[in-house]
N, C-alpha and C positions, 0 to 999 in steps of 0.2 A: 532633524532628529533621525537617527538611524532606526531601522526596523526593529533591531534587537532591544531598543528601549523606547517604547512608544507611550503616548499619553492616552489612557483609556478611562473615560468617565472622570477626567480631571486629575487622575493619578498617574504618575510615571510607573509603568509596569514593564516587565520583561516579556517580550513576545514569546509565546510557546512555540517550540520547534516541531515541525512535521518532517521526519526523516524519510528520504526516498533512497532505498538501498539499491545500489546499481552493481550489476555484473557486466562482464564483457558481452557485447551483442544484446544488450537489454532492449526490450520492445518499447520504443519511444512513444508510440501512439496509445498505449494501454492506460497510462495515467495522465495523458495529455489534457483531458478535459478538467481533471481535478486540480492539477498543480497550479495553474495560474489563478484560479479562483481562490484557492487557499492563500496564496501569496498576496492577494489583492486586499485582504482585510488586515487591520492593524494588530489583531490579537495573535496572529500566526505568522511564522516565517518558514519558508522551505529551505532545508539543508540536505545535502547529499552525503551518503556514507557508503563505505566499501571496505573490503578487506585490506586495501592499501591505498596510498595517495596517487597512484597512477590514474590518469584520466581515463574514463570509460567511454568506449565508442559504441553507439547503439547499432542495431541492425540496419537502421536507415543512414548510418554514417555520421551521426551527430556526436561530437566529442564534448564530454562534460567533465569539468573539474570536480574533485572530491573535497568536501569540507572536513569530514571526519573519517578516521579509520575506526574499525570496530574496537580496537584496543584503546583508542584515545577518548572514546565517548563515555562519560560518567554522569552527565547531568540528567538523570532519569526523572527527577522531580520537575524538570522543565520540558519534558517530552510529552507531546500531545498525541502522536500517532506514528506508527512505522508503516510505510507503504512499500510493497514489493511488486514492481512491474514484472511481467513475464520476460522471457528471453530464451535463447537457445542453450545457454550453458547450465540452466537449472537441470536439464535432463542429462547433460554430459558429465557433470561433476556432482559430488555429494555435498560439498560446501558445509562441512561439519562445523567450521568456525562460525559461519553465518547462523547455522541452526542454534548454536549455543547462545548467540546474541539475541535471536528472536525469542528463545525460551526465557531469557532474562527479562525482555520487554513484557512478555506475557505474565511472568511471575510478579512484576511490580505493578501490574494492573493497567497497563497501557494498551490501547487497541492496536490491532494489526490488520492491514488490508492487503490481500494478495490476489493476483489475477493470472489466469492462464498457467504457464509452466511453474510459476511460483507456488501455486496451490499444490502441485505434485510434489514439489520440494518439501513443503510443510507436511504433507501426508507421509512421505517416506521416512521422515524423522519423528513420526508419532505425534505430531503436534495437532492433528485433527482427529485423533482416535475417539475423543469424547465430545466433539464439537460438531454441530450441524454444519455441513459445508457442501460446496459444489466445485466443479472444475470442468474441464473439457469433456470428460467421459469417465465413468466409474472404472472402465476397463484399464485406462491409463494408470489409475491409482493402484489397482490390484496387481499390476505388473511389477510394482516396486516393493522390494523387500523392506519390511519395517512398517508397512501400512496395515492398520487393523481398524480402520474407521468406516468400513462399508455399511455398518448399521446406521451411520449418521449422514451418509451421502444422500443428497437430493439432486435430482435432475432439474436444474433451474438456471436462469441467467445469473442470479446472484442469491447468496444466502448470508444473512447476518445473524450471528449467535454468539453470546458470551464475549462480546468485544472483538469478535473475529469477523471480518468481511472477506468472502471468497467469491470469485466471479470467473466465468468462462471467457474464452478469448474473443467472443463477439459482444461482450457486455461492457465496453469501455464507458458508455454513458450511464448505465445502471451502476457501475462501479463508482463513478464520480458522484452520482446522486446519493449513494449510501454513505460515502465519505463525508460529503457536505452535511448530511443529516446527523451523522455521529459527532462531527465537530461543531454542530449547531451554527453553521454559516448560513444565515437567512432563515426565515420561517418555513414551515412545511409547505405552505402555499407557494411561496417564492421559488423554492427548490423544485416543486412539481411543475410550475410554469416554465422554468428554465429547461427542465428535462423534456417537456413536451415540445418546446420550440426547436431544440436541436434534434430530437428524435424524429419529428414529423416534418420539419422544414419550415421555412418562411412562407413558401408558396404552397398552398394545399391544392 
């Protein structure tokens, strides 16, 4: 049986989609802890989305095919979360079309998780103006025209507020832990044990 139609609790159900939005030179390590864990459980499936169907090459040289374009995705009822890894082009381009899609995801009440440069992107489009958030540094946000969320900025590894997860570039593990918690993949104790194992290592 394909992942898109799995049996959960004896009932055939459509697996909820977690979209990973990719840009050119996306930071492949920043969502790397979360993605395989999400895709390993029957209730979720990972799909990629971008502005077009051209495969996206990460900063590490990994080429990834695109499942959906922004224009072709309409199944918001089946959307569980949108993940935005960092990357070099978040700073270089405005990505207005992506911003409109993210706003729609927020408007329909689905969570958004962004890390590193993707948080700056959200900020300059006004999507963090009234949400507690973090990123690499407040100064980076304040350099962007359109950002007015300084009163909600927190200097932290990760901040979760109102369905929005934001993290700085050193917080890939914390980012994954917050995503797993929001998607309710495993109990709090299991997630905490997983986090400690990879944070502190097998050998103490």
